[in-house]
C-alpha positions in Angstrom: 84.6 21.9 47.8 81.5 23.3 49.8 81.2 20.0 51.6 84.8 20.2 52.7 84.3 23.8 53.9 81.3 22.8 55.9 82.9 19.7 57.4 86.0 21.9 58.6 83.7 24.5 59.9 81.9 21.9 62.0 85.1 20.4 63.2 86.6 23.6 64.3 83.2 24.5 66.2 83.4 21.1 67.8 87.1 21.2 68.9 86.5 24.6 70.8 83.2 23.6 72.5 83.0 26.4 75.1 84.0 29.2 72.8 81.6 28.0 70.2 79.0 27.7 73.0 79.7 31.4 73.9 79.7 32.2 70.0 76.3 30.8 69.3 74.7 31.6 72.6 75.7 35.2 72.5 74.4 35.5 68.8 71.2 33.6 69.6 70.5 35.8 72.4 71.2 38.9 70.4 69.1 37.6 67.4 66.0 36.5 69.5 66.0 39.9 71.1 66.1 41.6 67.7 63.5 39.3 66.3 61.1 39.8 69.3 61.5 43.7 69.1 61.2 43.7 65.3 58.0 41.9 65.6 56.6 44.3 68.3 57.9 47.5 66.3 56.5 46.0 63.0 53.2 45.7 64.9 53.2 49.3 66.3 54.4 50.6 62.6 51.4 48.4 61.1 48.7 50.4 62.6 46.0 51.2 60.0 48.2 50.1 57.1 45.4 47.5 56.2 43.3 50.5 54.8 43.6 50.7 50.9 43.6 54.5 51.2 46.0 54.8 54.2 48.4 57.1 52.5 45.7 59.6 51.6 43.8 59.3 54.9 44.2 62.3 57.2 42.2 63.4 60.4 41.5 67.1 61.2 43.4 68.4 64.4 42.3 71.7 65.9 44.5 74.0 68.0 43.3 77.1 69.7 45.6 80.0 70.6 45.0 83.0 73.0 47.4 85.8 73.2 49.6 83.9 70.9 49.7 80.9 73.4 48.4 77.5 72.6 45.5 76.7 75.1 44.3 73.5 73.6 45.0 71.0 70.9 43.0 67.9 70.2 41.2 65.8 67.7 37.7 67.2 68.3 36.3 69.9 66.2 32.8 71.1 64.7 30.5 68.9 63.1 30.7 71.0 60.0 34.2 70.7 59.2 34.0 67.5 57.1 31.2 68.3 55.0 32.2 71.8 54.3 35.7 70.9 53.3 34.4 68.3 50.9 32.0 71.0 49.3 34.5 73.8 49.0 37.7 72.0 48.1 38.0 69.6 45.1 41.1 68.1 46.9 39.0 66.4 49.3 37.8 63.2 47.7 35.8 61.8 50.8 35.3 62.5 54.3 33.6 60.8 57.5 32.6 62.2 60.8 32.2 60.5 64.0 31.0 61.2 67.5 32.3 59.0 70.6 30.7 57.4 73.4 32.8 55.9 76.3 30.2 53.3 76.5 26.7 52.6 75.1 24.3 50.4 77.3 22.9 47.5 75.3 19.8 45.8 76.1 19.5 42.2 75.0 17.4 39.4 76.5 16.9 40.3 80.2 20.4 41.7 80.4 21.7 45.4 80.4 25.4 45.8 79.8 28.0 48.5 78.7 29.5 48.1 75.3 32.8 50.2 75.1 33.8 51.9 73.1 31.0 52.9 70.9 31.3 55.2 67.7 28.4 57.3 65.9 29.5 57.0 62.3 28.0 58.5 59.1 27.1 56.6 55.9 30.9 57.4 54.3 32.5 55.4 57.2 33.1 52.3 55.2 34.0 54.3 52.2 36.9 55.8 53.9 38.0 52.8 56.2 38.4 49.2 55.0 36.7 47.5 58.0 35.4 44.2 56.4 31.7 43.9 56.3 30.4 40.4 56.7 26.6 41.4 55.9 25.0 44.5 55.3 21.3 45.5 54.7 22.0 47.5 51.6 25.1 49.2 49.6 24.5 52.4 51.8 24.3 51.9 55.6 24.3 54.1 58.7 22.4 56.7 56.7 19.3 56.8 58.8 18.8 57.3 62.4 18.7 54.4 64.9 20.7 52.1 62.6 23.7 50.1 64.1 26.5 47.8 62.7 27.7 45.2 65.1 31.1 43.5 65.2 31.3 39.9 64.7 31.9 39.0 68.4 29.0 41.2 69.3 26.7 39.6 66.7 27.7 36.2 68.0 27.0 37.2 71.5 23.5 38.8 71.0 22.5 36.4 68.2 24.1 33.0 68.8 21.7 31.0 66.6 22.6 33.2 63.6 26.5 32.6 63.9 28.2 32.6 60.6 24.8 33.5 58.9 24.8 37.2 59.7 22.7 38.2 56.9 19.8 36.6 58.8 20.5 39.4 61.5 19.8 42.2 59.2 16.6 44.0 60.5 16.9 42.7 63.9 16.2 45.4 66.7 18.0 46.2 69.9 17.4 48.8 72.6 20.4 51.0 73.0 21.2 53.4 76.0 18.1 55.8 76.9 16.8 56.0 73.4 13.2 55.2 73.5 13.0 53.9 69.9 15.0 50.7 69.0 18.0 50.4 66.7 17.7 48.2 63.7 21.0 46.1 62.8 22.1 47.1 59.2 25.3 45.4 59.2 27.9 43.1 60.7 31.7 43.8 60.5 34.7 41.7 61.3 36.2 42.4 64.5 38.3 45.4 64.4 42.0 44.5 63.9 44.2 45.1 67.1 46.4 47.4 64.8 43.8 49.9 64.2 43.7 53.2 66.1 39.9 53.2 66.0 38.6 50.6 68.3 34.8 49.7 68.5 32.3 47.2 69.2 29.4 48.9 67.7 28.7 51.5 65.2 25.6 53.7 65.5 24.4 55.9 62.7 25.6 59.7 63.1 22.2 60.9 62.0 21.1 59.6 65.4 23.0 62.3 67.1 21.2 64.8 64.9 17.8 63.4 65.8 18.3 63.2 69.5 21.1 65.9 70.3 19.7 68.5 68.0 20.3 69.9 64.6 23.5 71.3 66.1 25.1 67.9 65.8 24.8 68.4 62.0 25.5 72.1 61.2 27.0 73.9 64.3 30.1 75.9 64.1 30.4 76.4 67.8 29.9 72.9 69.1 33.3 71.2 69.2 32.8 67.5 70.2 33.3 65.7 66.8 36.0 63.9 64.9 36.8 64.3 61.2 38.8 61.9 58.8 39.4 63.1 55.2 40.6 61.2 52.0 42.6 63.5 49.8 42.7 62.9 46.0 45.6 61.2 44.2 48.6 63.5 43.8 47.3 66.1 46.5 50.1 67.6 48.5 48.9 67.4 52.1 51.1 70.2 53.2 50.0 72.6 50.5 46.2 71.7 51.2 46.8 72.3 54.9 48.0 75.8 54.2 44.6 76.4 52.6 42.9 75.7 56.0 44.1 79.0 57.3 41.8 80.7 54.9 39.1 78.1 55.7 39.3 79.0 59.5 39.1 82.7 58.8 36.0 82.4 56.7 33.9 80.1 58.9 35.2 80.0 62.3 33.3 82.3 64.8 35.9 82.4 67.5 34.1 85.1 69.6 31.3 82.7 70.1 33.1 79.7 71.2 36.4 80.3 73.0 37.8 83.9 71.8 40.8 82.0 70.4 42.5 81.9 67.1 41.6 78.6 65.5 44.2 76.6 63.7 43.4 73.7 61.7 46.0 70.9 60.6 46.1 67.5 59.2 47.5 64.3 60.9 48.4 61.6 58.7 46.4 58.4 59.8 49.8 56.4 59.5 51.1 58.9 62.2 48.1 58.8 64.7 49.1 55.7 66.6 52.6 56.9 67.5 52.5 60.6 67.4 49.3 61.5 69.3 50.2 61.6 73.1 50.0 65.2 73.4 46.7 65.6 71.7 43.6 66.1 74.0 40.4 64.2 73.4 42.2 61.1 71.8 39.8 58.3 71.4 42.3 56.1 69.6 44.7 53.6 70.6 48.0 55.5 70.8 51.6 54.5 71.9 54.9 56.7 72.4 56.8 56.8 69.1 60.1 57.6 70.7 59.9 54.6 73.0 59.2 52.3 69.9 62.1 53.8 68.0 64.3 53.6 71.0 63.7 49.9 71.4 64.6 49.3 67.8 67.9 51.1 68.5 68.4 49.0 71.6 67.5 45.8 69.8 70.1 46.4 67.0 72.8 47.5 69.6 72.3 44.1 71.4 72.6 42.2 68.0 75.9 44.3 67.2 77.1 43.5 70.6 76.7 39.8 69.9 78.5 40.2 66.3 81.3 42.1 68.3 81.8 39.0 70.3 82.2 37.0 67.3 84.7 39.3 65.7 86.6 39.4 69.0 86.9 35.9 69.7 87.4 34.8 66.1 90.2 37.3 65.8 91.9 36.0 68.9 91.5 32.4 67.7 93.3 33.2 64.7 96.4 32.7 66.8 95.5 28.9 67.1 94.5 28.6 63.6 97.6 30.5 62.2 99.5 27.2 61.8 96.7 25.7 60.0 96.5 28.5 57.7 100.2 28.3 57.2 100.0 24.6 56.4 97.1 25.3 53.9 99.3 28.0 52.1 101.9 25.7 51.9 99.9 22.9 50.0 98.5 25.7 47.6 95.4 27.3 49.3 94.6 30.7 47.6 93.5 33.7 49.8 90.1 33.4 48.2 89.7 30.0 49.2 90.8 30.8 52.7 88.2 33.7 53.0 85.5 31.4 51.6 86.5 28.9 54.4 86.2 31.4 57.1 83.1 32.8 55.9 81.6 29.5 55.6 82.4 29.3 59.4 80.7 32.7 59.9 77.7 31.5 57.9 77.4 28.4 59.8 77.6 30.1 63.3 75.0 32.8 62.2 72.6 30.1 60.7 72.7 28.0 63.8 72.2 31.1 65.9 69.3 32.3 63.8 67.6 28.9 63.9 68.2 28.7 67.8 66.8 32.3 68.0 63.6 31.4 66.1 63.0 28.5 68.6 63.6 30.9 71.5 61.3 33.5 70.2 58.4 31.0 69.6 59.0 29.9 73.3 59.2 33.3 74.8 56.7 35.3 72.7 53.8 34.4 75.1 55.8 35.0 78.2 57.1 38.3 76.8 53.6 39.6 75.9 52.2 38.7 79.4 55.0 39.9 81.4 55.6 43.2 79.6 51.9 43.9 79.1 52.3 44.0 75.3 49.5 43.0 72.9 49.9 39.4 72.1 49.0 39.9 68.3 52.4 42.0 68.1 54.2 38.6 68.1 52.2 36.8 65.5 55.2 36.5 63.4 54.8 32.8 62.8 51.0 33.4 61.7 51.6 33.9 58.1 49.4 37.1 58.0 51.7 39.2 59.9 54.8 38.1 58.0 54.9 41.4 55.9 57.6 42.1 53.4 59.4 44.5 55.6 60.0 42.1 58.4 61.1 39.4 56.0 63.6 41.8 54.4 64.8 42.7 57.8 65.4 38.9 58.5 67.3 38.3 55.4 69.3 41.6 56.1 69.9 40.0 59.6 71.4 36.9 58.2 73.4 38.6 55.5 74.5 41.4 57.6 75.6 39.1 60.5 77.6 37.0 58.1 79.3 40.2 56.4 79.9 42.0 59.7 80.8 39.3 61.8 82.8 37.2 59.2 84.6 40.0 57.4 87.4 40.8 59.7 88.3 37.4 60.9 88.4 36.2 57.4 90.6 39.0 56.1 92.9 38.6 59.3 93.2 34.9 59.0 93.7 34.8 55.1 96.2 37.4 55.2 98.7 35.7 57.4 102.1 35.1 55.9 103.8 31.9 56.5 107.2 33.7 57.7 104.9 35.7 60.3 103.6 32.3 61.6 107.2 30.7 61.9 108.4 34.0 63.7 105.4 34.4 66.2 104.9 38.1 64.8 101.3 37.1 63.9 100.4 36.2 67.5 101.7 39.7 68.7 99.8 41.3 66.1 96.5 39.6 67.0 97.1 39.7 70.8 97.4 43.7 70.5 94.6 44.4 68.1 93.2 48.0 68.4 90.1 47.0 66.6 89.3 44.6 69.2 89.9 47.0 72.0 87.6 49.6 70.1 84.8 46.9 69.9 85.1 46.0 73.5 85.0 49.7 74.4 81.9 49.9 72.3 80.1 47.0 74.1 80.7 48.5 77.3 79.7 52.1 76.3 76.3 50.7 75.3 76.0 48.6 78.6 76.9 51.6 80.8 74.6 53.7 79.0 71.8 51.0 79.2 72.6 50.7 82.8 72.3 54.4 83.5 68.9 54.8 81.4 67.4 51.7 83.4 68.3 53.1 86.7 66.8 56.6 85.8 63.7 55.4 84.3 63.0 53.2 87.6 63.6 56.3 89.8 61.3 58.3 87.6 58.6 55.7 87.8 59.1 55.2 91.5 59.0 59.1 91.9 55.7 59.4 89.9 54.2 56.4 92.1 55.2 58.0 95.3 54.5 61.7 94.4 51.8 63.3 96.7 49.0 63.9 94.2 47.5 66.6 96.5 44.5 64.5 96.9 43.7 61.0 98.5 42.7 58.3 95.9 43.5 55.4 98.1 40.5 53.0 99.0 38.4 54.8 96.4 35.8 53.0 94.5 34.2 54.7 91.4 30.6 53.5 90.4 29.2 54.1 86.7 26.6 57.0 86.4 22.9 56.1 86.4 22.8 57.3 82.8 19.4 55.2 82.1 17.7 57.5 84.6 16.7 60.9 83.5 17.9 64.1 85.0 14.8 65.7 86.1 13.7 68.0 89.1 13.9 64.8 91.4 17.3 63.7 90.3 19.3 65.7 92.8 17.0 64.4 95.6 17.3 60.8 94.4 21.1 61.0 94.2 21.5 62.5 97.6 19.2 59.7 99.1 21.6 57.2 97.4 24.5 58.9 99.1 22.8 58.9 102.3 22.0 55.3 102.2 25.6 54.4 101.1 26.9 56.3 104.1 24.8 54.2 106.4 27.2 51.1 105.8 29.8 51.2 108.5 32.5 50.6 105.8 31.8 53.5 103.6 33.2 56.8 105.0 31.9 59.0 102.2 30.2 59.1 98.7 30.3 61.9 96.1 29.6 62.7 92.5 31.6 64.4 89.9 31.8 64.9 86.2 35.4 63.4 86.1 37.5 61.1 88.3 41.0 61.9 89.2 43.1 60.8 85.9 40.4 61.9 83.5 41.0 64.9 81.5 38.7 67.7 82.3 36.5 69.8 80.1 37.4 73.3 79.0 35.5 76.7 79.6 36.6 79.5 77.4 36.1 83.4 77.5 35.8 83.9 81.2 36.0 87.3 82.4 36.2 89.1 85.7 32.9 90.5 86.4 32.5 94.3 85.4 35.3 94.0 82.8 33.3 93.4 79.7 36.4 94.6 77.5 38.8 93.0 79.6 41.0 90.1 79.2 39.5 86.5 78.5 40.7 83.3 80.4 40.4 79.7 79.7 40.3 77.1 82.4 39.5 73.4 83.1 36.4 72.8 85.0 34.9 70.0 87.2 31.1 69.6 88.1 31.0 68.3 91.7 28.7 67.8 94.6 29.0 69.3 98.2 30.9 65.8 99.3 33.4 65.8 96.7 36.2 67.7 98.7 35.9 65.5 102.0 35.6 62.4 99.8 39.2 63.1 98.4 40.6 64.5 101.3 40.8 68.1 100.2 40.8 71.0 102.7 40.0 74.6 101.4 43.1 77.1 101.6 40.7 79.8 102.1 36.8 80.2 102.3 34.9 77.0 102.0 33.7 74.2 99.7 30.2 73.7 98.4 27.2 73.1 100.9 24.1 71.2 100.1 22.1 74.5 99.5 24.6 75.7 96.9 23.1 73.2 94.4 19.9 73.4 92.5 18.1 71.8 89.5 17.5 75.3 88.0 20.5 76.7 86.5 19.4 80.3 87.2 19.7 79.6 91.0 23.3 78.6 90.7 25.9 81.3 91.3 28.8 80.1 93.4 32.1 78.5 92.3 35.2 77.3 94.0 38.7 77.6 92.1 42.1 76.1 92.7 45.4 77.9 93.5 46.4 77.9 89.9 43.1 79.4 88.7 43.3 82.2 91.2 46.9 82.8 90.4 45.8 83.0 86.6 43.2 85.6 87.5 45.6 87.6 89.3 44.5 87.0 92.9 46.0 85.6 96.0 44.0 82.9 97.6 42.6 85.2 100.1 42.0 87.9 97.6 39.9 85.6 95.4 37.3 85.2 98.0 34.1 87.2 97.0 35.4 88.1 93.6 33.1 87.5 90.6 33.7 85.8 87.2 31.4 86.2 84.2 30.9 82.9 82.7 27.9 81.4 80.8 26.0 84.6 80.5 25.9 85.2 84.3 28.2 86.2 87.3 29.6 83.7 89.7 31.0 84.3 93.1 34.2 82.7 94.2 33.6 81.1 97.6 36.7 79.1 98.1 40.2 78.3 97.1 41.4 74.7 97.0 45.1 73.6 97.1 46.5 72.4 93.7 46.5 68.7 93.0 47.3 66.5 90.1 44.2 65.6 88.3 46.2 64.1 85.4 49.6 62.2 85.6 53.0 63.9 86.3 53.5 64.0 82.5 51.2 67.3 82.8 51.6 70.4 84.7 48.8 71.4 87.3 46.3 73.6 85.4 43.5 76.0 86.5 40.3 74.4 87.6 36.9 75.9 88.4 34.5 73.8 90.4 30.7 74.2 89.7 28.1 72.8 91.9 26.2 70.8 89.3 24.6 67.4 89.3 23.9 65.3 86.3 23.2 61.7 85.4 26.3 61.3 83.7 28.3 62.0 86.7 30.2 58.9 88.2 29.9 58.3 92.0 33.1 58.0 94.1 33.0 56.0 97.4 35.8 56.0 100.2 35.8 52.5 101.5 37.4 51.7 104.9 40.7 49.8 104.2 40.3 46.1 103.8 36.4 46.3 103.8 35.9 46.7 100.1 34.8 43.2 99.3 32.3 43.1 102.2 30.6 46.3 101.2 30.4 45.6 97.4 27.0 43.8 97.6 25.3 46.5 99.8 26.6 49.1 97.3 25.1 47.4 94.4 21.8 46.5 95.8 21.4 50.2 97.2 22.4 51.6 93.7 20.0 49.4 91.8 17.4 50.1 94.5 17.8 54.0 93.9 18.1 53.8 90.2 16.5 50.5 88.9 17.2 49.6 85.4 20.9 50.7 85.3 23.7 48.1 85.4 26.2 48.4 88.3 29.8 48.2 87.4 33.0 49.7 89.3 36.6 50.4 89.2 39.4 50.9 91.8 40.5 54.4 91.5 44.2 53.7 92.2 44.2 51.1 89.5 42.8 53.3 87.1 45.2 56.2 88.0 48.0 53.7 87.6 47.1 53.1 84.2 48.4 56.5 83.3 51.9 55.4 83.7 51.3 51.8 82.2 53.3 52.7 78.9 56.0 54.2 81.2 56.2 51.1 83.4 56.1 48.9 80.3 59.0 50.8 78.7 61.1 50.6 82.0 60.5 46.9 82.3 61.6 46.1 78.7 64.5 48.4 79.2 65.4 46.7 82.4 65.0 43.2 80.6 67.4 44.0 77.5 69.9 45.8 79.7 70.4 42.6 81.5 70.7 40.9 78.2 73.2 43.4 76.9 75.3 42.9 80.0 75.1 39.2 79.8 76.1 39.1 76.1 78.9 41.6 76.8 80.1 39.4 79.7 80.0 36.2 77.5 82.1 37.9 74.9 84.5 39.2 77.6 84.7 36.0 79.4 85.6 34.1 75.9 88.2 36.8 75.1 89.7 36.8 78.5 90.0 33.0 78.4 92.0 33.3 75.0 94.1 36.1 76.2 95.1 34.1 79.5 95.9 31.3 77.2 98.1 33.2 75.4 100.1 34.3 78.5 100.0 30.9 80.2 103.8 30.3 80.0 104.6 34.0 81.1 102.4 33.5 84.1 104.0 30.3 84.9 107.5 31.9 84.8 106.1 34.8 86.8 105.0 32.4 89.3 108.2 30.4 89.5 109.9 33.6 90.2 107.6 34.5 93.3 104.6 36.5 91.6 101.6 36.4 93.9 98.0 35.7 92.7 96.8 39.1 93.2 99.6 40.6 91.0 98.8 38.1 88.3 95.2 39.0 88.6 96.0 42.6 88.2 98.3 41.8 85.3 95.7 40.1 83.3 92.8 42.4 84.1 94.3 45.8 84.0 94.0 46.2 80.0 90.3 45.1 80.3 89.6 47.5 83.0 91.2 50.3 81.1 88.7 49.7 78.2 85.9 49.8 80.5 86.9 52.8 82.3 87.4 54.4 78.7 83.7 53.2 77.8 82.5 54.9 81.0 83.9 58.3 79.9 82.2 57.8 76.5 78.9 56.6 77.8 78.3 59.3 80.4 77.7 62.5 78.0 75.7 60.0 75.7 73.4 58.8 78.3 73.0 62.1 79.9 71.9 63.8 76.7 69.4 60.9 75.7 67.8 60.9 79.2 67.5 64.4 79.4 65.7 64.4 76.3 63.5 61.4 77.7 62.7 63.4 80.7 61.1 66.2 78.8 58.2 64.0 78.7 57.5 64.7 82.1 56.3 67.9 83.6 57.6 66.8 87.2 60.7 64.8 87.1 63.7 63.7 89.1 67.1 64.9 88.7 70.0 63.3 87.3 72.5 63.0 90.0 76.3 62.7 89.3 76.4 59.7 91.4 73.9 57.7 89.3 76.3 57.8 86.3 79.3 56.9 88.6 77.3 54.1 89.9 76.6 52.7 86.7 80.4 53.0 85.9 81.4 51.3 89.0 78.8 48.4 88.3 80.1 47.9 85.0 83.7 47.8 86.2 83.0 45.2 89.0 80.9 42.9 86.4 84.0 43.1 83.9 86.5 42.6 86.6 84.6 39.6 88.1 84.4 38.2 84.5 88.1 38.6 83.7 89.2 37.6 87.2 87.5 34.2 87.0 89.8 33.4 84.2 92.7 35.2 85.6 92.4 33.3 89.0 92.0 29.9 87.1 95.4 30.6 85.5 97.1 32.1 88.7 96.2 29.0 90.7 97.4 26.5 88.1 100.6 24.6 88.6 103.2 26.6 86.8 105.1 23.1 86.0 102.2 22.3 83.6 102.7 25.4 81.5 106.4 25.1 81.5 106.7 21.3 80.8 106.8 21.8 76.9 109.3 24.7 77.0 
């Protein structure tokens, strides 16, 4: 019996080749899309799941409030937090504390190269996290100063002769950064999985920071540059424990010494850190947009549902052709259950064929998809057993079962419920031809399509707006060079740096050179407890700050609104000789001054008064996701400050060799590397562009699948009315009137879909735009254009079939009457 059902199913598919191709092609596209995105989403959701204690690992988040308003929320806090929590609260099973380095300069052989990122970790690191140790010096590592753990890739690079024999590396020494004493290799760990929020190539012992940075790195309650991860005991309620942190803050936090803020500590689950940390400052992990990830999942299933809708619609209309078959089967004794099994077999066959085709398509498309949409390739490791987790397997099984049930139930019920008398009278044909369910499904398809078209256009407009928005400073043709960190900051450093800038300016292609603590696109440092001079009991303020030299404004094309920018004589190696600052408009406004009024005013910071000598226009230091914040510019030099060079357009390549040789000649021993600032700034919008590109791609797929279904549906509906059209043509009906006749019902459904889609897309996109402090408007015509576009697509799809019938010879359709 099963063999017979399968044979009949194949025959029916082969008999209607075009419709079968549309069915299988649409389902293949929908399933391939869903599988691709299931893999990507599975990858995003898998971050840090490989840690055995994942469900009990939390990191400490620190938020500061002034006058009831949050002024800072980030992942950095004081070095004493972890140890004190472990000592005072039995709920804390373990902790580890980290310090972060953008890069550590490694000396090996005759080379010096930056290793980024680098992390200082304590001896409890491997007791909290499950990063696989391939070799270790002892059971407890990273306890003593000047110890390091290398990743496998770095160990192979530095010690190639010991590849796969990492125990032999233990005890080897490497010179790191500016440290005078060598670091001893005490461990080699497997390369960090790509689905880990913490990424590192090297771990240095945390005690190294205490040795070289000072005792404060171990016991300070005022130095806020460290990261803490806690492991809670089994059965501990994280929320209940978090409520105890308020008392902890009241007892230990000395706010008057740090920021004058109310300090609030909270816990963030490690499993949430990757997707829900975009708003946290000083994030060192690999984060994504959780909303975007879930949005893509919804879109993927919508596309799959649209493909199944095509099957339901086409199968229900094909019931007209198969009503005689059903009648004959019933006459010879077929039961309704047998008929339903036959039609479910056909649904199973179509879905299985589609799934098989989809898996092949996914295998072929995954590399292209990863490359063109800037997605981590390991997100598509579905066919490499290790990533085939139980959730994805269950999702695939649900995909098959759900597809069969959802796409096969209605056609099976419709066909098996046919009465022989209805077939003979033609009542069944009329019933199927006017099905309300089919209309509702078409409306759903085009509601999703119109909403996605609107969303795609709006996302594109927002991205274009961000790329074209005037930042308030000029970052074009700017090259940033790494700071000379291996050269100590002493009384000669400022003169050496000025000499470097002078020499660089001698090159005809280099217009200007400047140094600063941060480049545009980087988050700035914060300074707290600022007061207006003479108001010891007055209000305190918090501001961002930038340490810059006197060339900074000219290099970035900034002109003071009032006063002046720094001059050479405003700088000094001696902190006591520094007493001038420049502020931006937003800072002047925060202090209650107009740009003109701010000149000559003094601010009390760092134990001394500073005179405001200039007010700069506001500019976007960060992306347009963020509002412009107050900035205070200080006239500081430091060996950690990067160098910005404005290069004449088109002359970058020819000036690079000169820049490198001059840099190395002035600061020997430092490795030279550079970045283009516009590319660096563009990375701030990389996630938005990726989301926009993926959305555009899947919107096109959605429209294509919906049109495939509409094409197949229109072909059947015109087939039903072939003889009617023949009669109309004989009586003198024009081609246009026939096209109108056949198209109007479909266009009504698309118009209704437009009415439904507009409020849905408006609300969804309004929520998405809240991620941007500066955003485009949602003009009414954008929704109208999306609707018109969808109507034109639907009209073109239906008209193809309508014209085919309208142009046919009516004699052919009336010959058998």
